[in-house]
C-alpha positions as CSV (number, residue, x, y, z in Angstrom):
1,M,-110.8,-48.7,106.6
2,I,-111.1,-52.5,106.0
3,E,-113.5,-54.2,108.3
4,A,-113.2,-57.7,109.2
5,R,-116.7,-58.7,108.3
6,H,-116.1,-57.5,104.7
7,L,-113.1,-59.7,104.4
8,R,-115.1,-62.5,105.6
9,V,-117.8,-61.8,102.9
10,L,-115.0,-61.6,100.2
11,R,-113.4,-64.8,101.2
12,A,-116.8,-66.4,100.8
13,V,-117.5,-64.9,97.5
14,A,-114.1,-66.0,96.3
15,A,-114.7,-69.6,97.5
16,T,-118.0,-70.1,96.3
17,G,-117.9,-68.1,93.1
18,S,-121.3,-66.1,93.6
19,F,-123.2,-63.8,96.0
20,S,-126.1,-66.1,96.4
21,A,-123.6,-69.0,97.1
22,A,-121.8,-66.9,99.7
23,A,-125.0,-65.7,101.3
24,R,-125.9,-69.3,101.9
25,E,-122.7,-70.1,103.4
26,L,-122.6,-67.1,105.5
27,G,-126.4,-67.4,106.6
28,C,-127.5,-64.1,105.2
29,T,-129.3,-62.7,102.1
30,Q,-127.8,-62.0,98.6
31,P,-128.4,-58.3,98.8
32,A,-126.5,-58.2,102.1
33,V,-123.5,-59.8,100.5
34,S,-123.7,-57.4,97.6
35,Q,-123.9,-54.3,99.9
36,Q,-121.0,-55.6,101.9
37,M,-118.9,-56.1,98.8
38,K,-119.8,-52.5,97.6
39,A,-118.6,-51.2,101.1
40,L,-115.4,-53.0,100.7
41,E,-114.7,-51.7,97.1
42,Q,-115.3,-48.3,98.4
43,S,-113.0,-48.8,101.3
44,T,-110.2,-50.1,99.0
45,G,-110.8,-47.5,96.4
46,T,-110.8,-50.2,93.6
47,P,-112.7,-52.8,92.0
48,L,-112.3,-56.3,93.7
49,L,-114.8,-58.4,91.5
50,I,-115.4,-58.7,87.8
51,R,-118.9,-59.6,87.0
52,T,-119.5,-61.3,83.6
53,G,-123.1,-62.9,83.5
54,R,-123.3,-65.5,86.2
55,E,-119.5,-65.6,86.5
56,M,-117.6,-63.7,89.0
57,R,-113.7,-63.4,89.0
58,L,-111.4,-61.6,91.4
59,T,-109.4,-58.6,90.3
60,Q,-105.7,-58.5,90.7
61,A,-106.5,-56.5,93.9
62,G,-109.2,-58.8,95.0
63,E,-106.8,-61.9,94.7
64,A,-104.3,-60.0,96.9
65,L,-106.9,-59.0,99.3
66,V,-108.0,-62.6,99.4
67,R,-104.4,-63.8,99.9
68,H,-104.1,-61.5,103.1
69,A,-107.7,-62.2,104.5
70,S,-106.9,-65.5,105.6
71,G,-104.0,-64.4,107.9
72,I,-105.7,-61.3,109.0
73,L,-109.0,-63.2,110.1
74,A,-106.8,-66.0,111.5
75,G,-105.0,-63.2,113.6
76,L,-108.2,-61.6,114.7
77,T,-109.5,-65.0,115.8
78,A,-106.4,-65.7,117.8
79,A,-106.6,-62.2,119.3
80,E,-110.5,-62.6,120.1
81,E,-109.8,-65.9,122.0
82,E,-106.7,-64.5,123.9
83,I,-108.8,-61.5,125.0
84,A,-111.7,-63.9,126.0
85,A,-109.2,-66.1,127.9
86,I,-107.8,-62.9,129.7
87,A,-111.3,-61.7,130.5
88,G,-112.2,-64.9,131.8
89,L,-109.0,-65.3,134.0
90,R,-107.8,-68.2,132.0
91,A,-104.9,-66.2,130.9
92,G,-103.1,-62.9,131.6
93,R,-100.5,-61.4,133.8
94,V,-100.4,-59.2,137.0
95,R,-97.0,-57.6,137.9
96,M,-96.8,-56.5,141.4
97,V,-94.3,-54.3,143.3
98,S,-94.2,-54.4,147.2
99,F,-92.0,-53.1,150.0
100,P,-90.3,-55.9,151.8
101,S,-92.3,-56.2,154.9
102,G,-95.5,-56.5,152.6
103,S,-93.9,-59.1,150.2
104,S,-93.0,-61.2,153.3
105,T,-96.3,-61.2,155.0
106,L,-99.4,-60.0,152.8
107,V,-98.3,-61.0,149.4
108,P,-97.3,-64.9,149.8
109,S,-100.8,-66.1,150.8
110,A,-102.5,-63.7,148.3
111,L,-100.5,-65.1,145.6
112,A,-101.1,-68.8,146.6
113,E,-104.7,-68.1,146.6
114,M,-104.6,-66.4,143.3
115,R,-102.5,-69.2,141.5
116,A,-105.0,-71.8,143.1
117,A,-108.0,-70.0,141.8
118,H,-106.6,-68.8,138.4
119,P,-103.8,-71.0,137.4
120,G,-103.6,-69.4,133.9
121,T,-102.9,-66.1,135.2
122,R,-99.0,-65.4,135.7
123,V,-98.1,-63.2,138.7
124,S,-94.7,-61.6,139.2
125,L,-93.2,-59.8,142.2
126,V,-90.4,-57.4,142.5
127,E,-89.5,-55.2,145.5
128,A,-89.3,-51.6,145.8
129,E,-90.1,-48.8,148.4
130,P,-92.6,-45.9,147.8
131,P,-92.2,-43.5,146.1
132,R,-90.3,-45.7,143.7
133,S,-93.0,-48.4,143.5
134,V,-95.5,-45.7,142.8
135,E,-93.4,-44.4,140.0
136,M,-93.1,-47.8,138.5
137,L,-96.8,-48.1,138.4
138,R,-97.2,-45.0,136.6
139,D,-94.4,-45.8,134.2
140,G,-96.3,-49.1,133.2
141,D,-93.6,-51.3,134.8
142,C,-96.4,-53.0,137.1
143,E,-100.1,-53.3,137.6
144,I,-100.3,-53.2,141.3
145,A,-98.2,-51.4,143.9
146,L,-98.2,-52.0,147.6
147,A,-97.4,-48.9,149.4
148,F,-97.7,-47.1,152.6
149,R,-98.1,-43.7,154.1
150,Y,-98.2,-41.9,157.4
151,P,-101.4,-40.0,157.7
152,Q,-100.2,-38.4,160.9
153,V,-97.5,-36.3,158.6
154,R,-99.6,-35.8,155.6
155,G,-98.1,-32.3,154.9
156,A,-94.5,-33.7,154.8
157,D,-95.1,-36.9,152.8
158,P,-95.1,-36.5,149.1
159,A,-96.7,-39.8,148.6
160,V,-99.8,-38.6,150.4
161,G,-102.5,-36.4,149.1
162,P,-102.5,-35.1,145.6
163,E,-99.7,-37.4,144.3
164,W,-102.3,-40.3,144.6
165,E,-105.4,-38.7,143.4
166,D,-104.9,-40.3,140.0
167,L,-104.7,-43.8,141.3
168,V,-107.2,-46.3,142.6
169,V,-106.3,-46.7,146.3
170,R,-107.4,-49.9,148.0
171,P,-106.7,-49.7,151.9
172,L,-105.5,-53.0,153.2
173,L,-104.6,-52.5,156.9
174,T,-103.2,-50.2,159.5
175,D,-99.8,-51.0,160.8
176,R,-98.9,-49.7,164.3
177,L,-95.0,-48.7,164.8
178,I,-93.3,-50.2,167.8
179,G,-90.1,-49.7,169.7
180,V,-87.2,-52.1,169.5
181,V,-84.5,-52.0,172.1
182,P,-81.5,-54.2,173.2
183,E,-82.4,-57.2,175.5
184,G,-80.3,-55.6,178.4
185,H,-81.5,-52.0,177.9
186,R,-82.9,-50.1,180.8
187,L,-86.2,-50.0,179.2
188,A,-86.6,-53.6,177.8
189,G,-88.9,-54.5,180.6
190,A,-91.1,-51.6,180.4
191,E,-94.7,-52.2,179.4
192,R,-94.9,-48.9,177.4
193,I,-92.6,-46.0,176.9
194,G,-92.5,-42.4,175.8
195,I,-90.4,-41.8,172.6
196,T,-88.7,-39.0,174.7
197,E,-87.3,-41.7,176.9
198,L,-85.1,-42.7,173.9
199,A,-84.0,-39.1,173.1
200,G,-80.2,-39.7,174.1
201,E,-80.1,-43.1,172.3
202,P,-78.2,-43.9,169.0
203,W,-80.9,-44.8,166.4
204,I,-81.1,-47.2,163.5
205,A,-83.3,-46.0,160.9
206,G,-85.2,-47.7,157.9
207,C,-85.9,-46.6,154.4
208,P,-85.6,-42.8,153.5
209,R,-89.5,-42.4,154.0
210,C,-89.4,-44.2,157.3
211,R,-86.3,-42.3,158.3
212,R,-88.0,-39.0,157.5
213,H,-91.0,-40.2,159.5
214,L,-88.7,-41.1,162.4
215,V,-87.1,-37.6,162.5
216,E,-90.7,-35.9,162.2
217,I,-91.9,-37.8,165.2
218,C,-88.9,-37.3,167.4
219,E,-88.7,-33.4,166.5
220,S,-92.5,-33.1,167.3
221,A,-91.4,-34.6,170.7
222,G,-88.8,-32.2,171.2
223,F,-85.6,-33.7,170.0
224,T,-83.6,-34.8,167.1
225,P,-82.6,-38.5,166.9
226,R,-79.1,-39.3,166.3
227,I,-79.1,-41.8,163.4
228,D,-75.9,-44.0,163.5
229,F,-77.2,-46.6,161.2
230,A,-79.7,-46.8,158.3
231,T,-80.9,-49.9,156.6
232,D,-84.0,-50.9,154.6
233,D,-83.6,-54.6,155.7
234,Y,-85.7,-55.3,158.8
235,P,-83.6,-58.4,159.9
236,A,-80.6,-56.1,159.7
237,V,-82.4,-53.6,162.1
238,F,-83.1,-56.5,164.6
239,G,-79.5,-57.5,164.3
240,L,-78.2,-54.1,165.0
241,V,-80.4,-53.5,167.9
242,G,-79.6,-57.0,169.3
243,A,-76.0,-56.3,169.1
244,G,-76.6,-53.2,171.4
245,L,-75.9,-50.7,168.7
246,G,-78.9,-48.6,169.2
247,V,-82.8,-48.4,169.3
248,A,-85.3,-48.2,166.6
249,V,-89.1,-48.0,165.8
250,M,-90.3,-50.3,163.1
251,P,-93.7,-51.5,161.7
252,E,-95.5,-54.3,163.7
253,L,-96.1,-56.0,160.4
254,A,-92.1,-56.7,160.2
255,L,-92.5,-59.0,163.3
256,E,-94.5,-61.5,161.3
257,S,-91.6,-62.4,159.2
258,V,-88.4,-61.6,161.7
259,R,-87.4,-63.7,164.7
260,P,-85.5,-60.9,166.8
261,K,-82.5,-62.1,168.7
262,G,-81.3,-60.0,171.6
263,A,-83.8,-57.4,171.0
264,R,-87.0,-56.6,172.9
265,I,-90.2,-55.1,171.6
266,V,-91.6,-52.1,173.5
267,P,-94.7,-50.3,172.8
268,V,-94.1,-46.5,172.2
269,E,-95.9,-43.5,172.8
270,P,-97.6,-41.7,171.2
271,V,-99.1,-44.3,169.1
272,V,-98.3,-44.0,165.4
273,H,-99.7,-45.8,162.4
274,R,-98.9,-46.3,158.8
275,E,-101.6,-47.0,156.3
276,I,-100.8,-49.9,153.8
277,V,-102.7,-49.7,150.7
278,A,-102.7,-51.4,147.1
279,L,-102.5,-49.0,144.3
280,T,-103.4,-49.3,140.8
281,L,-104.3,-47.1,137.9
282,P,-108.1,-46.7,137.2
283,D,-108.2,-48.5,133.8
284,L,-106.2,-51.4,135.1
285,A,-108.5,-51.5,138.0
286,R,-111.2,-52.9,135.5
287,V,-108.8,-55.6,134.3
288,P,-110.3,-58.9,135.8
289,A,-106.8,-60.4,136.7
290,V,-106.0,-57.0,138.4
291,A,-109.3,-56.9,140.4
292,A,-108.8,-60.5,141.3
293,M,-105.4,-60.0,142.7
294,L,-106.7,-56.9,144.7
295,D,-109.3,-58.9,146.3
296,R,-106.8,-61.6,147.3
297,L,-104.6,-58.9,148.7
298,A,-107.6,-57.6,150.9
299,T,-108.4,-61.1,152.0
300,A,-104.8,-61.6,153.1
301,A,-104.8,-58.2,155.1
302,A,-108.1,-59.2,156.9
303,R,-106.7,-62.2,158.5
């Protein structure tokens, strides 16, 4: 294997014409230059220099290697500088995937702080619900995935437990689920309601994971919800409820980015929470830009 340090010595010998002159240029001893040239010739399996008295000439193989050495060493220098920039957060990228209510609440301030602190680091964002976001992380399509899980139904949720054991899990916040009913609903003015009081209502459900969780909550309370509509879009949920087409439960975090019209928020019992986390791979967690972005997300969630 050809080593970069040997190429630097060969280039110095070719430029100066002798081991001693090359040693002076490189700041080392003449025996050290000689040893490195022998090691390089052993690596290539062919002589690179012809020594005739005090004169030293390159063989044809030596000339070819010197021609390539400049480009190779220039490329290595550029790579070293780029890696140093990434390590020092002067460059690099972080690709994030987030579910919608996270990307409209937690992510914006975290991105703004990241850009202000490290303008050379490029951060991108696309939306996907778990488990798709977790799949994207494992497939190498992103460095950070925002996801959520319902600890209360650990056995039923494939995103909880063993599926996350290979990932770094950064807890961000706990998000309470709330009830949403039409403004003229019989329970619109209640301070708190039991979920069984909504047993006979038409329901509007969210993403597949949330929909599965809703069914489990209702079935544990003794009834199966009649789901008339399903949408991943929280403004659409509020719009459907506001139009009197049904009731819903949704994360409290969604209220931060949606102004409900014609709908009323009602606390629901039993109290149910979902845990919001940022996920990354163990090796990625050591990348400075990824670690910095995780810290910004945690700061945004703590507000």
